[in-house]
C-alpha positions as CSV (number, residue, x, y, z in Angstrom):
1,M,0.0,0.1,-0.5
2,L,1.0,3.4,-1.2
3,E,1.5,5.8,1.8
4,R,-0.6,8.9,1.3
5,R,1.0,10.4,4.4
6,Q,3.4,13.6,2.4
7,L,5.2,14.3,5.8
8,R,6.9,10.8,8.1
9,R,5.0,10.4,11.5
10,K,7.2,10.5,14.7
11,K,6.0,9.2,17.8
12,T,6.1,11.5,20.7
13,V,4.6,12.4,23.8
14,L,4.0,15.6,24.9
15,P,1.6,17.3,27.1
16,V,-0.7,19.2,25.1
17,K,-3.8,21.7,26.5
18,V,-7.5,21.6,24.2
19,S,-9.7,24.1,24.1
20,I,-12.6,24.1,22.1
21,A,-15.9,25.9,22.4
22,G,-14.8,27.5,25.7
23,T,-14.0,24.5,27.9
24,T,-10.9,23.2,27.8
25,Q,-9.3,19.8,28.3
26,F,-5.6,17.9,28.9
27,A,-4.5,15.6,26.1
28,H,-1.4,14.3,24.9
29,T,0.2,13.7,21.0
30,L,0.6,10.4,20.4
31,D,2.7,11.1,16.8
32,I,3.9,14.6,15.7
33,T,4.7,15.7,12.5
34,A,5.4,19.2,11.5
35,S,1.8,20.4,10.7
36,G,-0.3,18.0,12.4
37,A,-0.4,15.6,14.9
38,R,-1.7,12.9,16.5
39,L,-3.9,12.7,19.7
40,G,-4.8,11.2,22.8
41,S,-7.3,11.1,25.8
42,L,-9.4,13.6,25.2
43,R,-12.6,13.4,26.8
44,N,-14.4,16.2,25.4
45,E,-16.9,15.1,22.6
46,L,-14.8,16.5,19.0
47,K,-16.4,17.3,15.4
48,Q,-14.7,16.6,11.8
49,G,-14.2,19.7,10.5
50,E,-14.2,21.6,13.8
51,T,-11.5,23.6,14.6
52,I,-9.0,24.0,18.0
53,V,-6.9,25.8,20.3
54,L,-3.7,24.1,21.4
55,R,-1.6,25.4,24.1
56,R,2.5,23.9,24.4
57,G,4.3,25.8,27.6
58,S,3.4,29.6,25.9
59,Q,3.6,28.2,22.0
60,K,-0.6,28.3,20.9
61,A,-2.0,27.7,17.6
62,K,-5.0,26.8,15.7
63,F,-5.9,23.2,14.2
64,I,-8.4,21.8,12.2
65,I,-9.8,18.1,13.6
66,S,-9.0,15.9,10.6
67,W,-11.0,12.9,12.3
68,V,-12.2,11.8,15.1
69,K,-12.3,8.4,16.7
70,Q,-14.2,6.9,19.9
71,L,-11.7,3.9,21.6
72,N,-14.4,3.6,24.5
73,S,-16.9,4.9,26.8
74,T,-14.0,7.2,28.0
75,E,-11.2,8.0,25.8
76,I,-11.2,9.6,22.3
77,Q,-8.5,9.8,19.4
78,A,-8.3,12.4,17.0
79,G,-6.6,13.6,13.4
80,V,-5.2,17.5,13.7
81,Q,-3.6,19.8,11.1
82,A,-2.2,22.7,11.5
83,L,-3.7,26.5,9.8
84,E,-0.9,27.8,10.0
85,P,2.3,26.6,9.3
86,L,4.7,25.6,12.9
87,D,7.0,27.1,13.6
88,N,8.7,24.8,16.3
89,F,5.4,24.4,17.8
90,W,6.3,21.0,19.8
91,G,9.5,21.7,20.2
92,V,11.2,18.7,19.2
93,D,13.2,18.4,16.1
94,L,11.6,17.1,13.3
95,S,13.8,18.0,9.9
96,A,17.0,15.2,11.6
97,D,14.4,12.5,10.4
98,E,13.6,14.0,6.9
99,R,18.0,14.6,6.6
100,E,18.4,11.3,7.5
101,K,16.1,9.6,5.4
102,K,17.3,11.7,2.3
103,N,21.7,10.8,3.4
104,N,20.2,7.2,3.1
105,T,19.2,7.3,-0.7
106,D,22.2,9.7,-0.9
107,I,24.0,6.9,-0.2
108,L,22.0,4.0,-1.6
109,M,22.4,6.2,-5.2
110,T,25.7,6.9,-4.6
111,L,26.3,2.6,-4.2
112,L,23.9,2.0,-6.9
113,S,26.0,3.9,-9.4
114,E,29.3,3.0,-9.0
115,T,28.3,-1.1,-8.8
116,P,31.1,-2.0,-11.2
117,K,29.8,-3.0,-14.9
118,P,30.9,-6.7,-16.5
């Protein structure tokens, strides 16, 4: 199956405050990208397409809910996408993974091009 994601996800658990419709709840990320996240430990009902505000320390950003999954009667997970580009919102260097992936590809291509021909 082909991967539809443009950005790789990084499994990372980070605490966040989620504000929606005048209420705030604590949750955490399960994995993150440079432009979004999968959130866990959500308790309040959420709807796809709703806008929420996430807070991490002093940083705040608006996200749109891409999908919602009810895990059980007390826990919801949701995928969220940033409405504006994030400038190190998560406090994690996500570019290191992308650099490593590019370096591995470059090494492979170099090895393939240097293969002796019979």
